[in-house]
C-alpha positions as CSV (number, residue, x, y, z in Angstrom):
1,X,0.2,-0.1,0.1
2,X,1.6,3.3,-1.3
3,X,1.7,6.8,0.9
4,X,-0.9,8.1,-1.5
5,X,-3.5,5.2,-1.0
6,X,-7.3,6.5,-1.7
7,X,-9.5,5.5,1.0
8,X,-12.2,3.5,-1.5
9,X,-15.9,3.6,0.1
10,X,-18.7,1.8,-1.9
11,X,-21.7,3.9,-2.2
12,X,-24.6,3.6,-4.9
13,X,-25.3,7.2,-4.4
14,X,-22.2,8.3,-6.0
15,X,-22.9,6.0,-9.2
16,X,-26.5,7.1,-9.7
17,X,-28.5,9.7,-10.8
18,X,-30.5,12.3,-8.6
19,X,-33.9,11.1,-9.9
20,X,-32.7,7.3,-9.4
21,X,-32.1,8.0,-6.0
22,X,-35.0,10.1,-5.3
23,X,-37.2,7.1,-6.3
24,X,-35.5,5.3,-4.3
25,X,-35.9,7.4,-0.9
26,X,-39.7,7.6,-2.3
27,X,-40.2,4.1,-0.2
28,X,-41.7,3.4,2.9
29,X,-39.3,3.9,5.8
30,X,-38.0,2.2,9.0
31,X,-35.7,3.6,11.3
32,X,-33.8,1.1,13.6
33,X,-31.5,1.8,17.0
34,X,-28.3,0.9,17.4
35,X,-28.0,-3.1,17.8
36,X,-31.2,-4.3,16.0
37,X,-30.6,-6.0,12.9
38,X,-32.0,-4.8,9.3
39,X,-31.1,-8.4,7.3
40,X,-30.8,-11.8,8.2
41,X,-28.2,-14.1,7.1
42,X,-29.8,-17.0,5.6
43,X,-33.4,-15.4,4.3
44,X,-34.3,-14.4,1.0
45,X,-34.1,-11.6,-0.8
46,X,-36.9,-10.2,-0.7
47,X,-36.7,-6.3,-0.1
48,X,-33.2,-4.4,-0.7
49,X,-32.3,-1.4,1.4
50,X,-31.3,2.1,1.0
51,X,-29.4,3.7,3.8
52,X,-30.3,6.7,4.2
53,X,-28.8,7.7,7.6
54,X,-26.8,6.1,10.2
55,X,-24.1,3.2,10.2
56,X,-24.4,-0.4,10.0
57,X,-21.7,-3.5,10.4
58,X,-21.9,-6.7,7.6
59,X,-21.4,-9.6,9.7
60,X,-21.5,-13.0,8.9
61,X,-21.7,-16.0,11.2
62,X,-19.4,-19.4,9.7
63,X,-20.7,-22.8,9.8
64,X,-18.7,-23.3,13.0
65,X,-19.6,-20.5,14.4
66,X,-17.1,-17.8,14.2
67,X,-18.4,-14.3,13.8
68,X,-16.5,-11.8,10.8
69,X,-17.2,-8.3,10.5
70,X,-17.0,-7.7,6.7
71,X,-17.7,-4.6,6.4
72,X,-19.3,-1.1,6.9
73,X,-21.7,0.8,5.0
74,X,-22.7,4.1,5.7
75,X,-25.4,6.6,4.0
76,X,-26.1,5.9,0.6
77,X,-25.5,2.6,0.5
78,X,-27.7,-0.1,-1.0
79,X,-28.0,-3.3,1.3
80,X,-29.3,-6.8,0.4
81,X,-29.4,-6.3,-3.1
82,X,-26.5,-9.9,-3.7
83,X,-29.9,-11.9,-2.7
84,X,-32.6,-10.8,-5.3
85,X,-32.4,-13.9,-7.7
86,X,-34.6,-16.6,-7.1
87,X,-33.7,-19.1,-4.4
88,X,-30.9,-16.9,-3.0
89,X,-30.3,-16.2,0.5
90,X,-28.3,-13.4,2.3
91,X,-25.1,-14.7,3.4
92,X,-24.4,-12.2,6.2
93,X,-26.9,-10.4,8.7
94,X,-27.1,-6.4,8.7
95,X,-27.1,-5.1,11.7
96,X,-27.5,-0.9,13.2
97,X,-24.3,0.6,14.6
98,X,-26.3,3.8,15.4
99,X,-29.7,4.7,15.2
100,X,-30.7,4.0,11.2
101,X,-32.9,5.5,8.3
102,X,-33.6,2.9,5.3
103,X,-35.9,3.3,2.6
104,X,-37.6,-0.8,2.0
105,X,-37.9,-1.3,-1.6
106,X,-39.4,-4.8,-2.8
107,X,-37.4,-7.0,-4.3
108,X,-39.7,-6.8,-8.0
109,X,-39.3,-2.8,-7.9
110,X,-35.4,-2.7,-7.3
111,X,-35.0,-5.4,-10.3
112,X,-37.6,-3.2,-12.4
113,X,-35.6,0.3,-11.7
114,X,-32.4,-1.2,-12.7
115,X,-33.8,-2.6,-15.8
116,X,-35.1,1.6,-16.2
117,X,-32.1,3.2,-15.0
118,X,-29.9,1.1,-16.8
119,X,-28.2,-0.2,-13.0
120,X,-26.0,-3.2,-14.4
121,X,-22.7,-1.3,-14.9
122,X,-23.0,0.8,-11.2
123,X,-24.1,-2.2,-9.7
124,X,-21.2,-4.2,-11.1
125,X,-19.0,-1.2,-10.0
126,X,-20.2,-1.6,-6.8
127,X,-19.2,-4.8,-6.5
128,X,-15.9,-4.4,-7.6
129,X,-15.3,-1.9,-5.2
130,X,-16.7,-3.7,-2.6
131,X,-14.3,-6.4,-3.4
132,X,-11.2,-4.1,-3.5
133,X,-12.3,-3.1,0.0
134,X,-12.7,-6.7,1.7
135,X,-9.2,-7.3,-0.2
136,X,-7.1,-4.5,0.9
137,X,-8.7,-4.5,4.9
138,X,-6.0,-7.7,4.8
139,X,-3.4,-5.7,3.4
140,X,0.0,-5.0,5.3
141,X,0.9,-5.2,8.8
142,X,-2.3,-4.9,12.0
143,X,-0.8,-1.3,12.5
144,X,-1.4,-0.5,8.8
145,X,-4.9,-2.9,8.3
146,X,-6.3,-1.2,11.8
147,X,-5.3,2.4,10.6
148,X,-6.7,1.7,7.0
149,X,-9.8,0.6,8.7
150,X,-10.7,3.2,11.3
151,X,-10.1,5.7,8.5
152,X,-12.8,4.1,5.7
153,X,-15.3,3.7,8.6
154,X,-14.5,7.4,9.0
155,X,-15.3,8.4,5.6
156,X,-18.3,5.5,5.1
157,X,-20.1,7.3,8.6
158,X,-19.7,10.8,6.5
159,X,-17.3,11.9,8.4
160,X,-18.6,10.5,12.6
161,X,-15.4,9.8,14.9
162,X,-17.1,8.0,17.7
163,X,-18.3,4.2,17.2
164,X,-20.2,1.6,19.2
165,X,-17.1,-0.9,18.2
166,X,-15.4,-3.2,20.0
167,X,-11.3,-4.5,20.2
168,X,-13.2,-7.8,19.1
169,X,-14.9,-6.6,16.1
170,X,-12.2,-4.7,14.9
171,X,-10.1,-7.8,15.3
172,X,-12.5,-9.8,13.2
173,X,-12.6,-6.9,10.6
174,X,-8.7,-7.0,10.1
175,X,-7.7,-10.9,10.7
176,X,-5.9,-10.5,13.4
177,X,-6.4,-11.5,17.5
178,X,-7.5,-9.0,20.1
179,X,-4.4,-8.7,21.6
180,X,-3.0,-7.5,18.5
181,X,-5.9,-4.8,18.2
182,X,-5.2,-3.7,21.8
183,X,-1.2,-3.6,21.5
184,X,-1.7,-1.7,17.8
185,X,-4.3,0.9,19.7
186,X,-2.0,1.3,22.6
187,X,0.9,2.2,20.1
188,X,-1.3,4.5,18.2
189,X,-1.8,6.3,21.6
190,X,-5.3,8.4,22.7
191,X,-4.0,11.4,20.7
192,X,-4.8,9.5,18.0
193,X,-7.5,6.9,18.6
194,X,-9.0,6.2,22.4
195,X,-10.6,2.8,22.8
196,X,-12.8,1.7,25.8
197,X,-14.9,-1.7,26.5
198,X,-17.3,-0.9,23.6
199,X,-16.7,2.1,21.4
200,X,-13.5,3.3,19.4
201,X,-13.4,7.1,19.0
202,X,-11.1,8.4,16.3
203,X,-9.1,11.6,17.7
204,X,-7.2,12.8,15.0
205,X,-8.0,12.1,11.5
206,X,-5.1,14.0,9.7
207,X,-2.4,12.1,12.1
208,X,-3.8,8.7,11.4
209,X,-3.6,9.5,7.7
210,X,0.4,10.4,8.4
211,X,0.5,7.5,10.4
212,X,-0.5,5.6,7.4
213,X,1.6,6.9,5.0
214,X,4.7,6.5,7.3
215,X,4.1,2.5,7.8
216,X,3.8,2.4,4.0
217,X,6.5,4.7,3.1
């Protein structure tokens, strides 16, 4: 990873027209508090959610019961579109990390809108960006992975700095042990990142970017 590596953020909002996004926003709304599950692993893809406000995490439970925090998603994101083909089921839970507001679009309506607005290209680009995100999260040493994950979290959330997140979840996300995350947070110091039992505060974004550059150089 080079010093000028971009923090690539997946968001459908940045890939579609204002008209298209307005149509998605016009559907009935849900509002769910932190801790609630919006979409359930193993269920059929009968609807798609457009995330209007809030932050969510995508969590998969493997066959052995091990949980993996795959990604964070923020405002402007589409959720659940990968399970729209008949017979497909969702591969992960989507859980609210803060108060979330979503539009609920029935699967048939989303497929129709995708045809009318020629969304095949934007959805393919979104899938490629997500794949790049999931590849980058395992790239580099523990410090580089952790800093990149925190910077991406800030950007995905629209600039938020305080997150309902544990060290265990960060460890799941970047593919290391909890002890490694704790040690790395201690080395970064509370001037950059402050960590409590179930909350992570990014104190100095610019300093984190500089830390990422120093590691990558």
